N, C-alpha and C positions, 0 to 999 in steps of 0.2 A: 813872305818866305823866300829865303836865300837859296838860289840854285847851287847845287853841289858840283865842284869841279872834278874832272877826271883826274886820276892819278897818272904818273908817267906810263905805267902799264896800261891803263884804260885808254890813253891817247893812241898808243900803238895798236891795240886791239880794234879800236874803233876805226882808225884808218884802214886797217886790213879788212875789217867787216865790209867797208864801203868798196874797196878794190875788188873783193870777191863776190859782191852783191848778196850778202846775207844780213839778216837782222839780228839783234841781240837775242830776241826770242828763239830764233832758229838755232843759234849757237848754243844757248842754254839748254835746249832740248837734245841737241847732238852730244853734249858733254854730260848730260844726266843731272842737271840742276834746274832751278826755277829762274825765270827772268829776273826776279827781285834779287835773288842771291847773286847772280851774275852782275847785276848793276851795283850791288855792294862791293863786289871785288873790283870792279872798274872805277869806283870812286875812292877805293883804298880803305873802306870800312871793315873789310874782311881780307885776309891774306890770299885765300884761295889756292894755297900751296898745292893742295891735292888736285886741282883742276887745271893748273898751268900746263902740264904735258898734254892734257886732253884739248885744251884750248889751242896750243901750238899745233897739234896734229890736225885738228878741225880746220884750221886756217892755213895750213901748209907753211908753218914758221918754225924756226930753230927754238926748242924748248930751253936750251942753255941761255939764249939771249933774253927770253922772257923771264927766266929765273933770276937773272942778274938785275933786271930792272924792278922785279916784284918786291 
């Protein structure tokens, strides 16, 4: 089975999660979705447009920057 690659958005979010000391599961819970759905957003299989502002807020990031990448 081939490991899925993170999308450009996924790479940025993953780096930020490490910086702030959060897990994907914690972030998913904060933004109101499942860990599995967040994973699909981070690998680019789902756009996650409705969650981008919530992700940005939870991680203290600029939502405009994330929207441009997504």
